C-alpha positions as CSV (number, residue, x, y, z in Angstrom):
1,M,15.0,20.2,13.5
2,R,12.1,21.3,11.3
3,V,11.2,20.1,7.8
4,V,9.9,22.2,4.9
5,A,9.0,21.5,1.3
6,T,8.9,23.6,-1.7
7,A,6.1,24.0,-4.1
8,G,5.4,25.9,-7.4
9,H,5.6,25.8,-11.1
10,V,8.6,24.5,-13.0
11,D,11.5,27.0,-13.4
12,H,10.2,29.4,-10.9
13,G,13.5,29.2,-8.9
14,K,12.6,26.6,-5.9
15,S,16.1,24.9,-6.2
16,T,17.9,28.3,-6.6
17,L,16.2,29.3,-3.5
18,I,17.3,26.3,-1.5
19,R,20.9,26.8,-2.7
20,R,20.8,30.4,-1.4
21,L,19.4,29.3,1.9
22,T,21.6,26.3,2.6
23,G,24.7,26.5,0.3
24,M,23.8,23.0,-0.8
25,E,22.9,21.6,-4.1
26,P,19.4,19.9,-3.9
27,D,19.5,18.5,-7.3
28,R,21.2,15.0,-6.9
29,W,21.3,13.7,-10.4
30,A,23.6,14.6,-13.2
31,E,20.6,14.9,-15.5
32,E,19.0,17.4,-13.2
33,Q,22.1,19.6,-13.1
34,R,22.7,19.4,-16.7
35,R,19.1,20.2,-17.7
36,Q,18.7,22.6,-14.7
37,L,15.3,20.8,-14.0
38,T,14.4,19.2,-10.9
39,I,13.3,15.5,-11.7
40,D,13.3,13.9,-8.4
41,L,13.2,15.0,-4.8
42,G,16.1,17.0,-3.6
43,F,17.4,17.5,0.0
44,A,19.4,20.2,1.7
45,W,19.5,21.6,5.2
46,T,21.0,24.5,7.3
47,E,20.9,25.9,10.8
48,L,19.2,29.3,11.4
49,A,20.7,32.1,13.5
50,D,18.9,31.0,16.7
51,G,20.2,27.4,16.3
52,C,17.1,25.9,14.9
53,G,17.9,23.4,12.3
54,V,15.7,23.2,9.1
55,A,15.8,20.5,6.3
56,F,14.3,21.3,3.0
57,V,12.5,18.9,0.5
58,D,12.8,20.3,-2.9
59,V,10.2,19.0,-5.1
60,P,9.9,18.9,-9.0
61,G,7.6,21.6,-10.6
62,H,7.1,19.9,-14.0
63,E,3.6,18.2,-14.6
64,R,5.3,14.9,-15.5
65,F,6.7,14.7,-12.0
66,V,3.7,15.2,-9.9
67,P,3.9,11.8,-8.3
68,N,7.4,12.7,-7.1
69,M,6.1,16.0,-5.9
70,L,3.5,14.4,-3.8
71,A,5.9,12.0,-2.3
72,G,8.0,15.0,-1.1
73,V,5.1,17.3,0.3
74,G,3.1,14.3,1.8
75,P,4.9,14.0,5.2
76,V,5.9,17.7,5.5
77,P,3.8,20.3,7.7
78,A,5.1,23.4,6.1
79,V,5.8,24.8,2.6
80,L,7.6,27.5,0.7
81,F,5.2,28.2,-2.0
82,V,7.2,29.8,-4.9
83,V,5.8,32.0,-7.7
84,A,8.1,33.8,-10.1
85,A,7.5,37.7,-10.4
86,D,8.0,37.7,-14.2
87,E,5.6,34.7,-14.9
88,G,3.0,34.8,-12.1
89,W,0.5,32.0,-11.5
90,M,0.9,29.0,-13.6
91,P,-0.7,25.5,-14.2
92,Q,1.5,23.7,-12.0
93,S,1.2,26.4,-9.2
94,E,-2.6,25.5,-9.4
95,E,-2.0,21.8,-9.1
96,H,0.6,22.0,-6.3
97,L,-1.9,24.3,-4.3
98,D,-4.7,21.7,-4.9
99,A,-2.5,19.1,-3.6
100,L,-1.4,21.1,-0.5
101,D,-4.9,22.1,0.2
102,A,-6.1,18.5,-0.1
103,L,-3.4,17.4,2.4
104,G,-4.5,20.2,4.8
105,V,-1.1,21.9,4.9
106,S,-1.7,25.3,6.5
107,E,1.7,26.6,7.4
108,G,3.9,28.3,4.7
109,L,5.5,31.3,3.1
110,L,4.5,32.8,-0.2
111,V,7.8,33.5,-1.8
112,I,7.9,35.7,-4.9
113,T,11.1,35.0,-6.6
114,R,12.8,36.7,-9.6
115,S,11.8,40.0,-8.1
116,D,14.8,41.6,-9.9
117,L,13.2,40.7,-13.3
118,A,9.6,42.3,-12.8
119,D,7.6,44.1,-10.4
120,P,6.7,41.5,-7.8
121,G,3.5,43.2,-6.8
122,P,1.0,41.9,-9.4
123,A,2.4,38.2,-9.1
124,Q,2.0,38.5,-5.3
125,E,-1.6,39.8,-5.5
126,Q,-2.4,37.1,-8.1
127,A,-1.2,34.4,-5.8
128,R,-2.9,35.9,-2.7
129,Q,-6.2,35.8,-4.6
130,R,-5.5,32.2,-5.7
131,L,-4.8,31.0,-2.1
132,R,-7.9,32.5,-0.8
133,G,-10.2,29.8,0.4
134,T,-7.5,27.2,0.8
135,S,-5.7,25.9,3.7
136,L,-2.8,28.3,2.8
137,A,-4.9,31.5,2.6
138,G,-3.1,34.3,4.3
139,I,0.4,32.9,4.5
140,P,2.9,35.7,4.8
141,P,4.6,36.9,1.5
142,V,8.2,37.5,1.0
143,R,9.8,39.0,-2.1
144,V,13.3,37.7,-3.1
145,S,15.9,37.4,-5.9
146,G,17.8,34.1,-6.2
147,R,20.3,35.8,-8.4
148,T,21.1,38.9,-6.5
149,G,20.4,37.5,-3.0
150,A,17.9,40.5,-2.4
151,G,15.3,39.8,0.4
152,M,17.1,36.6,1.6
153,D,17.5,38.2,5.2
154,E,13.7,38.9,5.2
155,L,13.0,35.3,4.0
156,T,15.2,33.8,6.7
157,E,13.6,35.8,9.4
158,A,10.0,34.9,8.1
159,L,11.1,31.2,7.9
160,D,12.4,31.3,11.5
161,A,9.1,32.8,12.6
162,M,7.1,30.2,10.7
163,L,9.0,27.3,12.1
164,H,8.3,28.4,15.8
165,R,4.6,28.5,14.9
166,L,4.6,24.8,14.1
167,P,3.2,22.7,16.8
168,P,5.7,20.3,18.5
169,P,5.5,16.7,17.7
170,D,5.2,14.0,20.2
171,P,8.6,12.4,20.9
172,D,6.9,9.3,22.4
173,A,4.6,8.7,19.4
174,D,4.6,5.5,17.5
175,V,7.0,5.8,14.6
176,R,5.7,5.8,10.9
177,L,8.5,7.0,8.7
178,W,7.5,7.2,5.0
179,I,10.5,6.2,2.9
180,D,11.0,8.6,0.0
181,R,14.6,7.3,-1.0
182,A,16.4,4.0,-0.6
183,F,19.9,3.3,-1.7
184,A,22.9,1.2,-1.0
185,I,26.3,2.2,0.4
186,R,29.3,-0.2,0.0
187,G,30.2,-1.8,3.3
188,A,27.1,-0.5,5.1
189,G,24.1,-2.0,3.1
190,T,20.7,-0.4,2.5
191,V,20.0,3.2,3.6
192,V,16.4,4.7,3.5
193,T,15.6,8.3,4.1
194,G,12.3,10.0,5.1
195,T,10.8,12.8,7.1
196,L,10.2,11.6,10.8
197,Q,6.9,13.4,11.9
198,G,6.6,11.9,15.3
199,G,8.2,9.6,17.8
200,T,11.9,8.8,18.2
201,L,14.3,6.6,16.4
202,R,17.2,4.9,18.1
203,V,20.1,2.8,16.9
204,G,19.1,-0.9,17.7
205,D,15.5,-0.3,17.3
206,H,13.6,-3.1,15.3
207,L,11.1,-1.6,13.1
208,R,8.8,-3.2,10.5
209,I,8.7,-2.4,6.8
210,T,5.2,-2.1,5.4
211,P,3.8,-3.5,3.4
212,T,6.3,-6.3,3.2
213,G,6.4,-7.1,6.9
214,L,10.2,-7.4,7.0
215,D,12.0,-6.9,10.3
216,A,14.3,-3.8,10.0
217,P,16.9,-3.4,12.8
218,I,18.6,0.1,12.7
219,R,22.3,-0.2,12.4
220,A,23.1,3.5,12.2
221,L,21.2,7.0,12.1
222,H,22.1,10.2,10.4
223,A,20.4,13.6,10.5
224,L,21.7,16.8,8.8
225,G,24.8,14.7,7.7
226,T,25.7,13.7,11.3
227,A,25.8,10.2,12.9
228,E,23.3,10.0,15.9
229,G,22.5,7.5,18.5
230,S,18.8,8.6,18.5
231,I,16.8,11.1,16.6
232,T,13.5,12.8,17.8
233,A,10.8,14.2,15.5
234,P,10.6,16.4,13.5
235,A,13.6,15.5,11.4
236,R,14.9,14.4,8.1
237,V,16.4,10.9,8.7
238,A,18.7,8.5,7.0
239,A,18.5,5.0,8.6
240,N,21.0,2.2,7.7
241,L,19.1,-1.0,7.9
242,R,20.7,-4.3,8.9
243,G,19.7,-7.4,6.8
244,V,17.4,-5.6,4.4
245,D,18.4,-5.9,0.8
246,L,17.9,-2.8,-1.6
247,D,15.3,-4.7,-3.7
248,Q,13.3,-5.3,-0.6
249,V,12.5,-1.6,0.2
250,R,11.5,1.4,-1.9
251,R,9.8,4.7,-2.0
252,G,6.2,4.5,-0.6
253,H,7.1,1.8,1.9
254,A,7.1,2.8,5.5
255,L,9.2,2.0,8.7
256,I,6.7,1.4,11.5
257,T,6.8,0.7,15.3
258,P,5.8,-3.1,15.4
259,E,2.5,-4.1,16.9
260,R,1.3,-0.6,17.1
261,W,-0.1,0.1,13.7
262,L,-2.9,-1.5,11.4
263,T,-2.1,-2.0,7.9
264,T,-5.4,-1.9,5.8
265,D,-6.4,-2.0,2.2
266,V,-10.1,-1.1,2.9
267,L,-11.0,2.2,4.5
268,D,-13.9,4.6,4.9
269,V,-13.1,8.3,4.2
270,R,-14.7,11.8,4.0
271,V,-14.0,13.5,0.8
272,H,-13.4,17.3,0.6
273,P,-14.7,19.0,-1.3
274,A,-17.6,16.8,-1.7
275,G,-18.4,15.7,-5.4
276,D,-18.4,12.9,-7.8
277,L,-15.5,10.5,-7.8
278,P,-14.2,8.4,-10.7
279,R,-14.2,4.7,-9.9
280,E,-10.4,4.4,-10.3
281,L,-8.1,6.8,-8.5
282,V,-4.6,7.0,-6.8
283,L,-4.5,7.6,-3.1
284,H,-1.4,9.6,-2.0
285,I,-0.4,9.8,1.7
286,G,3.2,10.2,3.0
287,S,5.3,9.1,0.0
288,A,3.1,6.3,-0.8
289,A,0.9,6.1,-3.8
290,A,-1.6,3.3,-4.1
291,H,-4.3,2.6,-6.6
292,A,-7.6,2.9,-5.2
293,R,-11.2,1.8,-6.2
294,A,-13.9,4.3,-4.9
295,R,-17.5,3.4,-3.8
296,P,-19.4,6.5,-2.9
297,L,-21.5,6.0,0.2
298,G,-22.9,9.5,1.3
299,A,-22.7,12.9,-0.1
300,D,-19.2,13.3,1.1
301,T,-18.0,9.8,2.1
302,A,-16.7,6.9,0.4
303,R,-15.2,3.5,0.8
304,L,-11.8,3.0,-0.8
305,T,-10.3,-0.4,-1.7
306,L,-6.6,-0.2,-2.2
307,A,-4.3,-2.3,-4.3
308,Q,-1.8,-2.6,-1.4
309,E,-2.0,-2.3,2.4
310,L,-0.9,0.9,4.0
311,P,-0.3,1.7,7.8
312,L,-3.2,4.3,8.4
313,R,-5.0,5.6,11.4
314,I,-8.3,7.6,12.0
315,G,-7.6,11.2,11.2
316,D,-5.0,10.7,8.6
317,R,-5.1,13.2,5.8
318,A,-4.4,12.0,2.1
319,L,-5.4,13.1,-1.3
320,L,-6.8,11.4,-4.3
321,R,-5.6,12.0,-7.8
322,D,-7.2,11.0,-11.1
323,P,-4.2,9.1,-12.9
324,G,-6.0,9.7,-16.2
325,G,-6.7,13.3,-16.2
326,H,-3.7,14.0,-13.8
327,L,-6.1,15.8,-11.6
328,V,-6.1,16.1,-7.9
329,R,-9.8,15.1,-7.1
330,G,-9.7,16.2,-3.6
331,G,-8.5,15.5,-0.1
332,V,-9.8,12.8,2.3
333,T,-9.8,12.4,6.1
334,V,-9.6,8.8,7.1
335,L,-12.7,7.8,9.4
336,D,-12.3,4.1,9.7
337,V,-9.5,1.6,9.0
338,R,-11.5,-1.5,10.1
339,P,-14.8,-0.9,8.4
340,P,-17.6,-3.5,8.4
341,P,-18.4,-5.4,5.1
342,L,-21.1,-4.0,2.8
343,D,-22.7,-7.4,1.9
344,R,-26.3,-6.9,2.8
345,R,-29.0,-5.1,1.2
346,G,-29.2,-1.5,2.5
347,A,-25.7,-1.8,4.2
348,A,-24.3,1.1,2.1
349,R,-27.2,3.5,3.2
350,L,-26.8,2.6,6.8
351,R,-22.9,2.9,6.6
352,A,-23.3,6.4,5.2
353,E,-25.6,7.4,8.1
354,V,-22.9,6.3,10.6
355,L,-20.1,7.9,8.7
356,S,-22.1,11.2,8.5
357,E,-21.6,11.5,12.4
358,L,-17.9,10.9,12.4
359,T,-15.4,13.7,12.5
360,G,-12.1,11.9,11.9
361,T,-11.0,12.8,15.4
362,P,-9.9,9.6,17.2
363,D,-12.2,8.8,20.1
364,W,-11.9,5.4,21.8
365,T,-15.1,5.5,23.7
366,D,-16.9,6.2,20.3
367,E,-15.1,3.4,18.6
368,L,-16.0,1.0,21.5
369,R,-19.5,1.9,21.4
370,R,-19.9,1.4,17.6
371,R,-17.7,-1.9,17.6
372,G,-19.1,-3.4,20.8
373,I,-16.2,-5.6,21.5
374,V,-12.6,-4.8,20.4
375,R,-9.0,-5.5,21.4
376,A,-7.4,-2.6,23.4
377,A,-4.4,-2.9,21.2
378,E,-6.4,-2.5,18.1
379,L,-8.0,0.7,19.2
380,T,-4.4,2.0,19.9
381,A,-3.3,0.8,16.4
382,M,-6.3,2.7,15.0
383,G,-5.1,5.9,16.7
384,A,-7.8,5.8,19.4
385,A,-5.8,4.6,22.4
386,P,-7.8,3.7,25.4
387,P,-6.6,4.2,29.0
388,A,-4.7,1.3,30.4
389,G,-6.8,-1.8,30.6
390,G,-7.4,-5.4,29.8
391,R,-6.8,-7.2,26.6
392,W,-10.4,-6.8,25.5
393,L,-12.8,-4.0,25.9
394,M,-16.7,-4.4,25.8
395,S,-19.2,-1.5,25.5
396,E,-22.0,-1.4,28.2
397,Q,-24.5,-1.8,25.5
398,R,-22.9,-5.0,24.0
399,R,-22.5,-6.4,27.5
400,S,-26.2,-5.9,28.2
401,E,-27.3,-7.4,24.8
402,L,-25.0,-10.4,25.5
403,A,-26.2,-10.9,28.9
404,A,-29.8,-11.1,27.8
405,R,-28.8,-13.6,25.0
406,L,-27.0,-15.7,27.6
407,R,-30.0,-15.9,29.9
408,V,-32.0,-17.2,26.8
409,V,-29.3,-19.7,25.7
410,C,-28.8,-21.1,29.3
411,A,-32.7,-21.6,29.6
412,E,-32.8,-23.3,26.2
413,H,-29.9,-25.5,27.2
414,R,-31.7,-26.3,30.6
415,S,-34.8,-27.3,28.6
416,A,-32.9,-29.5,26.1
417,H,-30.6,-31.0,28.8
418,P,-32.5,-30.9,32.1
419,L,-30.2,-33.3,33.9
420,E,-27.0,-31.5,33.1
421,D,-25.2,-29.3,35.8
422,G,-25.6,-26.0,33.8
423,M,-24.4,-25.1,30.4
424,P,-20.8,-25.7,29.4
425,S,-18.8,-22.5,29.1
426,G,-17.5,-23.4,25.7
427,A,-21.0,-23.9,24.2
428,A,-22.0,-20.5,25.8
429,I,-18.8,-18.9,24.1
430,R,-19.8,-20.3,20.7
431,A,-23.5,-19.3,21.1
432,L,-22.5,-15.8,21.9
433,D,-19.8,-15.8,19.3
434,L,-17.3,-14.3,21.8
435,P,-13.7,-13.6,20.3
436,D,-12.1,-14.5,23.5
437,P,-13.2,-17.1,26.2
438,A,-12.1,-14.5,28.9
439,L,-15.1,-12.2,28.1
440,L,-17.6,-14.8,29.3
441,A,-17.0,-14.0,33.0
442,D,-18.1,-10.3,32.2
443,V,-21.2,-11.4,30.5
444,A,-22.1,-14.0,33.1
445,D,-21.8,-11.4,35.9
446,E,-23.9,-9.0,34.0
447,A,-26.5,-11.7,33.6
448,G,-26.4,-12.9,37.1
449,I,-25.5,-16.3,36.3
450,P,-22.6,-18.0,38.3
451,L,-19.8,-19.3,36.3
452,G,-17.4,-22.0,37.7
453,G,-15.8,-25.3,36.9
454,G,-16.3,-24.6,33.2
455,R,-20.0,-24.5,33.5
456,L,-22.7,-21.8,33.9
457,G,-25.1,-22.5,36.6
458,D,-28.3,-20.8,35.5
459,G,-30.2,-21.4,38.7
460,G,-32.5,-24.2,37.4
461,S,-33.4,-26.6,40.3
462,A,-36.5,-28.5,39.2
463,L,-36.2,-32.0,37.9
464,P,-38.0,-33.1,34.8
465,Q,-41.5,-34.5,36.1
466,H,-40.8,-38.2,35.2
467,V,-37.5,-38.0,37.2
468,A,-38.9,-36.2,40.1
469,R,-41.6,-39.0,40.5
470,A,-38.9,-41.8,40.4
471,V,-36.8,-40.0,42.9
472,E,-39.7,-39.4,45.2
473,V,-40.3,-43.4,45.2
474,V,-36.6,-43.8,46.3
475,R,-36.8,-41.1,49.0
476,S,-40.0,-42.7,50.3
477,G,-38.3,-46.1,50.7
478,L,-35.3,-44.6,52.4
479,R,-37.4,-42.6,54.8
480,E,-38.7,-46.2,56.1
481,H,-35.3,-47.6,56.0
482,P,-32.6,-44.8,55.9
483,F,-29.6,-47.0,55.2
484,R,-31.2,-49.7,53.0
485,A,-30.1,-48.1,49.6
486,P,-32.0,-49.4,46.5
487,T,-29.9,-51.6,44.2
488,A,-28.8,-50.7,40.7
489,A,-31.4,-53.0,39.4
490,E,-34.2,-51.3,41.4
491,L,-33.1,-48.0,40.3
492,A,-33.1,-49.0,36.7
493,E,-36.6,-50.3,37.0
494,L,-37.5,-46.8,38.1
495,G,-35.7,-45.3,35.0
496,I,-33.0,-43.8,37.1
497,G,-29.3,-43.8,35.9
498,D,-26.2,-42.0,37.0
499,R,-27.4,-38.8,35.1
500,E,-30.6,-38.8,36.9
501,L,-29.0,-39.4,40.2
502,A,-26.4,-36.6,39.6
503,A,-29.3,-34.2,38.9
504,A,-31.1,-35.3,42.0
505,E,-28.0,-34.7,44.2
506,R,-27.5,-31.3,42.6
507,T,-31.2,-30.3,43.6
508,G,-30.6,-31.7,47.2
509,A,-33.0,-34.6,46.8
510,L,-30.4,-37.3,47.3
511,L,-26.9,-38.0,48.7
512,R,-24.6,-40.1,46.3
513,L,-22.1,-42.2,48.1
514,G,-20.9,-43.8,44.7
515,P,-22.4,-45.1,41.4
516,S,-26.0,-46.2,41.7
517,L,-25.7,-45.8,45.5
518,V,-27.8,-43.1,47.1
519,L,-29.2,-42.2,50.4
520,L,-31.2,-39.3,51.8
521,P,-29.3,-35.9,52.1
522,D,-29.2,-36.1,55.9
523,A,-27.9,-39.7,56.1
524,E,-24.6,-38.5,57.6
525,R,-26.4,-36.8,60.4
526,A,-28.9,-39.6,60.8
527,A,-26.1,-42.2,61.1
528,L,-24.4,-40.6,64.3
529,P,-27.0,-41.5,67.0
530,H,-27.0,-45.3,65.9
531,L,-23.1,-45.3,66.0
532,E,-23.0,-43.6,69.4
533,E,-24.8,-46.4,70.9
534,L,-21.9,-48.9,70.1
535,D,-18.9,-49.6,72.3
536,E,-15.8,-47.9,71.0
537,P,-13.8,-48.8,69.0
538,F,-16.4,-50.5,66.6
539,T,-15.9,-52.7,63.8
540,L,-17.5,-52.5,60.3
541,S,-19.8,-55.5,61.1
542,E,-21.1,-53.7,64.3
543,A,-21.7,-50.6,62.4
544,K,-23.6,-52.6,59.7
545,R,-25.9,-54.0,62.5
546,A,-26.5,-50.6,64.1
547,L,-27.4,-49.0,60.9
548,D,-29.4,-52.1,59.6
549,T,-27.7,-52.0,56.3
550,S,-25.3,-53.9,54.1
551,R,-21.6,-53.7,53.5
552,R,-22.3,-52.0,50.2
553,V,-23.6,-49.0,52.0
554,A,-21.7,-49.1,55.3
555,V,-18.2,-49.0,53.7
556,P,-18.6,-45.9,51.8
557,L,-20.8,-44.2,54.4
558,L,-18.1,-44.7,57.2
559,E,-15.6,-43.4,54.6
560,L,-17.7,-40.2,54.2
561,L,-18.0,-39.7,57.8
562,A,-14.2,-40.1,58.1
563,R,-13.6,-37.5,55.4
564,R,-15.9,-35.1,57.2
565,G,-14.3,-35.5,60.5
566,R,-17.1,-37.3,62.3
567,T,-15.3,-40.6,62.7
568,R,-11.6,-41.8,62.6
569,R,-10.5,-45.1,61.2
570,L,-7.8,-46.7,63.4
571,P,-4.8,-48.8,62.3
572,D,-6.6,-52.1,63.1
573,G,-9.6,-51.2,61.0
574,T,-11.9,-50.4,63.8
575,H,-13.6,-47.0,64.0
576,R,-14.0,-44.3,66.7
577,L,-16.3,-41.2,66.8
578,V,-14.7,-37.8,66.9
579,R,-16.2,-35.9,69.7
């Protein structure tokens, strides 16, 4: 199914044209039929000769109902632009063209209606001139009469050809269904309708309503008046929602695939055509209309702050309307849906320079380069999906910058805490302001700093000078008597506590057997020749005499030898060497 909107001045025969094409009445309200004036959006559909289904969104042409008209054309890729032969180009023709041009709609047909009442040639030429230089320049003309039916066959052929020119939507795209109508059916509950531009809807899907955030399970689906189990874009869709009250959803809301879209109320855009913007505007996209405050940045770029959050992506097209003057002020292309704050002097100027380089075409590598660190899911939600990867992505430049910073903070930590075994990873994460602890491993690897046990070993091996002198006194005593460990009191006299001993062990200066109990690093190897001279099995007392030491040293030393497989303790408490 394809979806097409109408456009044109009031009373130029748009609804009559739809009745002729579909045999359906697009005006839904009794007042519309009584006044023969389209007030709200109308919907009708038909099937062409080749089996291609087409749905029409009939929009009002009166200037008082421009917001309704914009809600109808916003999500639609093609248009029947209607101009009456007996009246020619009119004010609402111009406003509708401005809107379509701002939205970038480029496919359509120029339909000259009421050709039985006047020569259609002048109106056609006038319209062709007006369309020149817009997105609809050069669309094919067709002359018809809604009253007599003349030209309808030609219109159907031209319509069929136009529909086949439209690019195929992606059936696997993330769903964003702009809601243009919401109503309740007794016994079924709330029903919403909209134009599905991409993706697939299925009965049982759980979507989310923005901006309310409500969960919206799909109970039933209809397209072209027929119940369906699934509907693939493009299509006009009616979705029956379970558990959603009518007062919780309205036109301008959207049904979106959960966790796949960003909603934002601050965005940077390119404005076309470039020009001065009033401060207060209304942004129209899809069926939504949100009050916006504009802050110009560059010659053709601006920051918009919206009164409500909308699900937007890089590359989205929208239009800006002046609510006071009822004028379309131009179109916008969304450049950034997560822009940085402008809270520093000169930030706006620098931001304008960045935006001047952006095209509005989503590019995950460019987004990563500018942001430095970003969640992969957030890039996808922006419309710039990266290849399959980890939870977080980091640019090479940011990794290099953080690695250099890590070397500095590790050196500073070593200087401030010379006895610690490297820098705690938590402190490093805070110092680098990393959004996820898992990123530290990448940065440490880039910096060449080993990470393990919750600490960064920065390669520092030198003891503070005063500690090194005290340790050397201990080592000197142990060289004379290798197994006569200094007492805790002797160590304290030298100014050595557990932190200093731990640092000395890390540097390979001492071997710790326990709190305040140290020997030389080769004590294990040095003990074996003394023990080999004993008859086996030998007792603890015999080991003490052979090593010329105390029970305080002999017990933990024998335990160390047993743990390392040099000796074995027997059930009776004696010991035997392992050869």
